[in-house]
C-alpha positions as CSV (number, residue, x, y, z in Angstrom):
1,M,-3.8,-29.7,-4.7
2,R,-4.4,-27.0,-2.4
3,Y,-7.3,-24.4,-3.0
4,S,-9.3,-21.4,-1.9
5,V,-12.7,-21.9,-1.3
6,I,-14.5,-18.5,-1.6
7,A,-18.0,-18.0,-0.3
8,K,-19.8,-16.0,-3.1
9,G,-23.7,-15.9,-2.3
10,L,-23.3,-18.1,1.1
11,T,-22.3,-17.1,4.5
12,P,-18.9,-18.2,5.9
13,T,-20.5,-20.8,8.2
14,Q,-22.4,-22.4,5.5
15,V,-19.4,-22.7,3.3
16,E,-17.6,-24.5,6.0
17,S,-20.2,-26.7,6.5
18,E,-20.2,-27.4,2.7
19,I,-16.5,-28.5,2.8
20,R,-17.1,-30.6,6.1
21,K,-19.6,-32.3,4.2
22,A,-16.9,-33.0,1.3
23,G,-14.7,-35.0,4.0
24,I,-12.6,-32.0,4.9
25,S,-11.3,-31.5,8.2
26,D,-7.9,-29.7,7.9
27,I,-9.2,-26.4,7.0
28,K,-7.6,-22.7,7.5
29,S,-9.9,-20.4,7.9
30,A,-10.2,-16.5,6.6
31,R,-13.7,-16.0,8.2
32,L,-13.9,-12.3,8.1
33,L,-13.2,-12.4,4.4
34,G,-15.3,-15.4,3.4
35,Q,-12.5,-17.7,2.3
36,F,-11.2,-21.2,3.5
37,F,-7.9,-22.7,2.3
38,C,-7.3,-26.6,2.0
39,E,-6.0,-29.7,0.0
40,L,-8.6,-31.1,-2.1
41,S,-8.6,-34.1,-4.2
42,E,-10.4,-34.5,-7.6
43,E,-13.6,-36.1,-6.3
44,Q,-13.4,-33.2,-3.4
45,V,-13.3,-30.7,-6.5
46,K,-16.4,-32.0,-8.1
47,A,-18.3,-32.0,-5.0
48,L,-17.7,-28.3,-4.0
49,T,-18.0,-27.1,-7.7
50,A,-21.3,-28.2,-7.8
51,V,-22.3,-26.0,-4.7
52,P,-24.1,-22.8,-5.8
53,G,-22.6,-19.9,-3.8
54,V,-19.0,-21.6,-3.4
55,V,-16.1,-20.8,-5.6
56,L,-12.8,-22.7,-6.0
57,K,-9.5,-21.4,-7.0
58,P,-6.2,-22.9,-6.9
59,I,-3.2,-21.5,-4.7
60,K,-1.0,-19.4,-7.1
61,D,2.3,-17.5,-6.2
62,Y,3.3,-14.4,-5.9
63,K,6.5,-12.2,-5.7
64,A,7.9,-9.0,-4.7
65,D,9.8,-7.2,-7.7
66,Q,12.5,-5.1,-7.1
67,V,15.2,-3.3,-9.0
68,L,18.8,-2.4,-7.4
69,A,19.8,1.0,-8.9
70,E,23.3,1.0,-10.4
71,V,23.7,5.0,-10.0
72,A,24.0,7.0,-6.8
73,P,20.5,8.1,-5.4
74,V,19.5,11.5,-6.9
75,E,18.1,12.5,-3.8
76,T,17.3,11.1,-0.6
77,L,13.6,10.5,0.4
78,S,14.3,13.3,3.6
79,D,15.5,15.3,0.8
80,V,12.0,15.1,-1.4
81,F,9.8,15.5,1.6
82,Y,11.8,17.6,4.3
83,M,10.1,20.7,2.8
84,L,6.7,19.6,2.6
85,R,6.6,18.4,6.4
86,S,8.8,21.8,7.5
87,Y,6.2,24.2,6.2
88,F,3.9,23.6,9.1
89,A,5.1,24.4,12.6
90,P,5.2,22.1,14.7
91,P,6.3,20.2,11.3
92,L,4.1,17.2,10.3
93,T,5.6,14.1,10.9
94,G,2.6,11.7,10.1
95,A,2.0,10.8,13.4
96,G,-1.2,8.9,13.8
97,L,-0.8,6.6,10.8
98,T,-0.3,2.8,10.9
99,V,0.5,1.1,7.9
100,A,0.2,-2.9,7.4
101,V,3.7,-3.8,5.2
102,L,2.6,-7.2,3.9
103,D,5.7,-8.1,2.6
104,S,8.8,-10.2,3.3
105,G,9.3,-9.3,6.6
106,V,11.2,-6.1,8.3
107,R,14.6,-5.7,10.1
108,K,13.1,-3.7,12.9
109,T,16.3,-3.4,14.4
110,H,17.5,-1.1,11.9
111,Q,18.5,2.4,13.1
112,S,16.3,3.9,11.1
113,L,13.2,1.6,11.9
114,R,13.7,1.1,15.7
115,S,10.3,1.1,17.7
116,K,8.5,1.9,14.5
117,V,7.0,-2.0,14.3
118,V,4.2,-2.1,16.5
119,Y,3.1,-5.5,15.8
120,E,4.2,-8.8,13.8
121,A,2.8,-11.8,12.3
122,N,4.5,-14.5,9.7
123,F,2.3,-16.4,7.6
124,T,4.9,-18.0,5.2
125,D,6.9,-21.0,5.6
126,S,9.9,-19.1,6.9
127,P,10.8,-19.5,10.7
128,T,10.9,-16.0,11.5
129,A,9.2,-12.6,10.4
130,D,12.5,-11.1,10.0
131,D,13.5,-9.8,6.3
132,I,15.8,-12.2,4.8
133,F,15.0,-11.8,1.1
134,G,15.5,-7.8,1.5
135,H,12.1,-6.1,0.2
136,G,10.0,-5.5,3.1
137,T,12.5,-3.7,4.9
138,Q,13.0,-1.1,1.9
139,V,9.2,-0.8,1.9
140,A,8.9,0.3,5.7
141,F,11.6,2.7,5.6
142,V,9.9,4.3,2.8
143,I,7.1,4.7,4.7
144,A,8.2,5.6,8.4
145,G,11.9,5.4,8.5
146,G,13.7,7.8,10.7
147,M,16.4,7.6,13.5
148,H,15.3,10.9,15.0
149,G,12.5,11.8,13.8
150,L,13.0,14.5,11.1
151,G,16.5,14.1,10.7
152,E,18.4,12.8,7.7
153,K,17.7,9.7,6.0
154,A,13.9,9.7,6.8
155,G,11.0,8.2,5.1
156,V,7.6,10.0,4.3
157,S,6.0,9.8,7.9
158,P,8.8,9.2,10.0
159,S,6.4,9.0,13.0
160,A,4.1,6.5,11.4
161,S,4.0,2.9,12.8
162,I,4.5,-0.3,11.2
163,M,2.2,-3.5,11.5
164,N,5.2,-6.3,9.8
165,I,2.9,-8.7,8.2
166,K,5.2,-11.3,6.4
167,V,3.7,-12.8,3.5
168,I,6.6,-13.3,1.2
169,N,9.0,-16.0,2.5
170,D,12.7,-15.9,2.7
171,E,12.9,-16.9,-1.2
172,G,11.0,-13.9,-2.2
173,I,7.5,-16.0,-2.8
174,G,4.2,-15.7,-1.2
175,S,0.8,-17.1,-2.1
176,D,-2.6,-16.6,-2.5
177,E,-3.5,-18.5,1.1
178,G,-0.3,-16.3,3.1
179,I,-1.5,-13.3,1.2
180,V,-5.3,-13.7,1.8
181,M,-4.5,-14.7,6.1
182,G,-2.2,-11.9,6.2
183,I,-5.5,-9.5,5.2
184,E,-7.5,-11.4,7.4
185,R,-5.1,-10.8,10.3
186,V,-5.2,-6.8,9.3
187,C,-8.7,-6.6,9.2
188,G,-9.4,-8.6,12.4
189,L,-7.2,-5.9,14.0
190,A,-9.1,-2.8,12.6
191,E,-12.3,-4.7,13.8
192,Q,-10.7,-5.1,17.5
193,S,-9.9,-1.6,17.5
194,R,-13.1,-0.1,16.4
195,N,-15.0,-2.5,19.1
196,S,-12.5,-1.3,21.8
197,G,-13.4,2.1,21.2
198,L,-9.7,3.1,19.8
199,W,-9.2,6.2,17.8
200,P,-8.1,5.7,14.3
201,T,-4.5,7.2,15.2
202,D,-3.8,4.4,17.8
203,D,-0.8,2.4,17.0
204,M,-2.6,-1.0,17.0
205,Y,-5.4,0.6,14.4
206,P,-4.3,-0.4,10.9
207,N,-5.2,2.5,8.5
208,I,-3.5,1.2,5.3
209,I,-2.5,-2.3,4.0
210,N,0.4,-1.5,1.7
211,L,1.2,-4.3,-1.1
212,S,4.2,-4.2,-2.8
213,L,3.8,-7.2,-4.6
214,G,2.2,-9.3,-7.3
215,G,1.1,-11.6,-9.5
216,E,0.1,-11.7,-13.3
217,D,-3.2,-10.1,-13.9
218,D,-5.3,-13.0,-15.4
219,G,-8.6,-11.0,-15.1
220,D,-10.3,-13.5,-12.4
221,A,-12.4,-10.8,-10.3
222,D,-12.8,-13.8,-8.1
223,N,-9.0,-14.1,-7.2
224,P,-8.8,-14.8,-3.8
225,V,-6.2,-11.9,-3.1
226,R,-8.5,-9.4,-5.0
227,S,-11.5,-10.9,-3.1
228,A,-9.9,-10.1,0.0
229,C,-8.6,-6.7,-0.9
230,R,-12.4,-5.5,-2.0
231,K,-13.4,-6.5,1.3
232,A,-10.9,-4.9,3.2
233,S,-11.7,-1.8,1.3
234,T,-15.7,-2.0,1.1
235,E,-16.4,-3.6,4.5
236,Y,-13.4,-3.0,6.8
237,G,-12.6,0.8,5.7
238,L,-8.9,0.2,5.1
239,D,-7.2,2.0,2.1
240,V,-5.2,-1.0,-0.5
241,I,-2.6,0.5,-2.0
242,A,-0.7,-1.8,-4.1
243,A,2.9,-1.5,-6.8
244,A,1.4,-1.4,-10.2
245,G,4.4,-3.5,-11.3
246,N,7.7,-3.5,-13.0
247,S,6.9,-4.7,-16.2
248,G,6.5,-1.9,-18.4
249,P,6.6,-0.6,-21.1
250,K,4.0,-2.9,-22.8
251,M,0.7,-2.5,-21.8
252,T,-1.8,-4.4,-20.0
253,T,1.1,-5.2,-17.5
254,V,-0.6,-4.0,-14.1
255,M,-0.2,-6.6,-11.6
256,L,-2.6,-8.5,-9.4
257,P,-4.0,-7.1,-6.9
258,A,-3.3,-3.6,-8.4
259,C,-5.5,-4.3,-11.4
260,D,-8.8,-4.4,-9.1
261,P,-10.8,-1.2,-9.4
262,E,-10.9,-1.2,-5.4
263,V,-6.9,-1.0,-4.9
264,I,-5.3,2.1,-5.5
265,A,-2.6,1.2,-8.2
266,V,0.6,3.4,-7.8
267,G,3.1,3.7,-10.8
268,A,6.7,5.1,-10.8
269,V,8.0,8.3,-12.4
270,E,11.8,9.0,-12.3
271,T,13.2,10.9,-9.3
272,N,14.7,13.7,-11.5
273,G,12.0,16.3,-11.1
274,E,11.2,16.0,-14.8
275,L,8.0,13.6,-14.6
276,A,8.9,11.3,-16.7
277,I,7.2,7.6,-16.5
278,W,10.0,5.2,-15.5
279,E,10.2,3.2,-18.5
280,K,9.7,-0.2,-16.4
281,S,6.6,1.1,-14.6
282,S,3.6,-1.1,-15.7
283,R,0.9,0.1,-17.9
284,G,-3.0,-0.4,-18.2
285,P,-5.4,-1.1,-19.4
286,T,-6.3,-4.1,-17.0
287,V,-7.3,-7.6,-18.6
288,Q,-10.8,-6.2,-17.8
289,G,-10.3,-3.2,-19.4
290,E,-10.0,-1.0,-16.0
291,T,-7.8,2.5,-16.6
292,K,-4.5,1.7,-14.3
293,P,-2.8,2.8,-12.5
294,D,-4.5,5.4,-10.3
295,F,-1.5,7.5,-9.4
296,V,2.0,7.8,-10.0
297,I,5.0,8.9,-7.7
298,W,9.2,9.1,-7.4
299,G,10.1,5.5,-7.7
300,T,13.9,5.3,-9.0
301,N,17.3,5.7,-7.4
302,L,15.6,5.8,-4.0
303,E,18.1,5.5,-0.9
304,M,16.7,3.5,1.6
305,A,17.5,1.0,4.7
306,S,19.4,-2.2,4.0
307,H,18.1,-5.3,5.3
308,Q,21.6,-6.7,6.0
309,K,23.1,-4.5,8.3
310,D,21.4,-2.0,10.9
311,D,23.4,0.9,9.7
312,E,23.5,0.5,6.3
313,Y,21.5,1.6,3.1
314,I,20.8,0.7,-0.3
315,V,19.8,2.2,-3.4
316,K,17.0,0.7,-5.0
317,S,14.1,1.3,-8.0
318,G,10.6,0.3,-8.7
319,T,6.9,0.7,-7.9
320,S,7.3,-1.4,-5.0
321,F,8.6,1.8,-3.5
322,A,6.2,4.2,-5.3
323,A,3.5,2.4,-3.5
324,P,4.4,2.9,0.0
325,M,5.3,6.7,-0.8
326,L,2.1,6.9,-1.2
327,S,0.9,5.2,1.7
328,G,3.2,7.5,4.3
329,L,2.0,10.4,2.3
330,A,-1.3,9.8,3.7
331,G,0.0,10.2,7.3
332,L,0.9,13.7,6.3
333,L,-2.3,14.9,4.8
334,W,-4.2,13.2,7.6
335,E,-2.1,14.7,10.0
336,S,-3.0,18.4,8.7
337,G,-6.3,17.9,8.4
338,R,-6.7,16.8,12.1
339,R,-5.0,19.9,13.4
340,A,-7.5,22.1,11.6
341,Y,-10.8,20.0,12.2
342,G,-9.7,17.8,15.5
343,E,-9.0,14.1,15.9
344,A,-12.4,12.9,14.2
345,W,-11.1,13.8,10.8
346,V,-10.1,11.3,8.6
347,F,-8.1,11.0,5.3
348,S,-8.4,8.2,3.0
349,W,-7.0,7.9,-0.8
350,R,-10.1,6.1,-1.4
351,E,-12.0,9.5,-1.1
352,A,-9.2,11.4,-2.0
353,K,-9.2,9.7,-5.5
354,K,-12.6,11.0,-6.2
355,L,-11.1,14.8,-6.3
356,A,-7.9,13.2,-8.1
357,P,-7.9,15.1,-11.3
358,Y,-8.0,18.3,-9.2
359,F,-4.7,17.9,-7.3
360,S,-2.6,15.7,-9.6
361,T,-0.2,16.7,-12.3
362,K,1.0,15.4,-15.3
363,P,3.2,16.1,-18.1
364,Q,1.6,18.8,-20.7
365,D,1.7,16.1,-23.7
366,A,-0.3,13.2,-21.1
367,P,-4.0,12.7,-21.6
368,I,-6.1,15.5,-19.1
369,N,-8.5,12.7,-18.0
370,K,-7.0,9.0,-16.1
371,D,-4.9,7.4,-18.4
372,N,-3.0,4.1,-18.5
373,V,0.1,5.4,-18.4
374,Y,0.4,8.2,-15.7
375,G,-3.3,7.2,-14.0
376,F,-4.8,10.7,-12.8
377,G,-0.9,11.7,-12.1
378,L,1.3,12.4,-9.6
379,P,-0.1,14.3,-6.4
380,A,1.1,17.8,-6.6
381,M,3.1,17.9,-3.7
382,G,6.0,20.6,-4.8
383,S,3.3,22.7,-6.2
384,M,1.2,22.9,-3.3
385,L,4.4,23.8,-1.2
386,G,4.7,26.8,-3.5
387,Q,1.3,27.8,-2.7
388,V,1.8,27.3,1.0
389,A,4.9,29.3,0.9
390,Q,3.5,32.1,-1.3
391,T,0.7,32.6,1.3
392,G,2.7,32.3,4.5
393,T,3.1,29.3,6.9
394,P,-0.5,29.5,8.5
395,V,0.7,29.4,12.3
396,L,-1.4,30.8,14.8
397,Q,0.6,30.2,18.4
398,G,2.0,26.8,17.3
399,T,-1.3,25.3,16.3
400,E,-1.8,24.6,12.2
401,T,-4.9,26.3,10.9
402,F,-4.5,25.7,7.4
403,P,-7.5,23.4,6.5
404,M,-7.5,20.5,4.2
405,F,-10.4,22.0,1.8
406,M,-8.0,25.0,1.5
407,M,-5.1,22.6,0.8
408,L,-7.1,20.8,-2.0
409,S,-8.6,24.3,-3.5
410,M,-4.8,25.4,-3.8
411,M,-4.2,22.1,-5.7
412,M,-7.1,22.4,-7.9
413,S,-5.8,26.0,-8.8
414,M,-2.6,24.7,-10.0
415,V,-1.4,24.2,-13.5
416,G,2.0,22.1,-14.2
417,G,5.0,21.5,-12.2
418,V,5.5,19.0,-9.4
């Protein structure tokens, strides 16, 4: 049986030494994350379990969950975000953001995704990093799609870059091993970029890991994927954003890894302006009692790129597409802040979450505090736009001067509405 061997109290070198002492030589290493993958016999499992500082976990499967919408799109992503981008001069495009999409691959030849994929890696048993299953292409589109920048059929941040990290095979299934190895690769790229002196806005410097996939929450904090996500966040400074899941309205249905406290879990609301939670959006609490999701955002009847033809589009629903919407929104917020404060200014959802009650909105009958249906709520983009419009577009000789703290203070003053 195949296992993940996790270092918990020992260094990766020490753990690898213990594995080799048990007679195992065929080892796949995720050294940055302190994990190793190998086939173990019952005797080897017993031997390694007895070593303090070593945790063994059998490899589990994950899937990319999605729902084909049965109605026409309520509105395109371009319609939703066009006003947000165009209130600035020059318009915001999400330039400088790089999102690692750990999914089923990306059809990078699609007309809306050409030149968007800057890096590819395949950690599945499928032959290529192309999207045969039909999920990763849609996720990538939500983040960075767009044929002509801000034209029709654009994602949230049409100038963002995508790293295509295939961890879901052509049948729609992934494993602990593939996902962890994918996270390991992204952490390695982030570390390499820092060591090379690259700015975080460089195409090859990943800023966010998007995980629109999941498995059942078993309450195990030492799960290999959860462990990898925590290290990616706390040790490598990456925002890890994951779909909450499509198993609502039952409670305690938030998927793994979205259930982890270090992972930003995203649920879905109906794309109709009423801020009603999508019935199938998963609810908390987690098995360990964590209040989840963290945020909700639109996720139903969305038009996005098809994985089947380069000029074809498809309509889908799901938290799988709400998560990349939040990932893409980071690009717009980060870009606006850099215009005000310079290239060294950084935005992350990890830090923004500390102020979430001040810039998130919910229905009036929802709990004021973070809850297990809406989390903190939906980042109040529409209300923010209204405030910006009332005060005038803040432009000085073509340079954006609207600072992030003013943006946050505007959102803090809002009451209701999206």
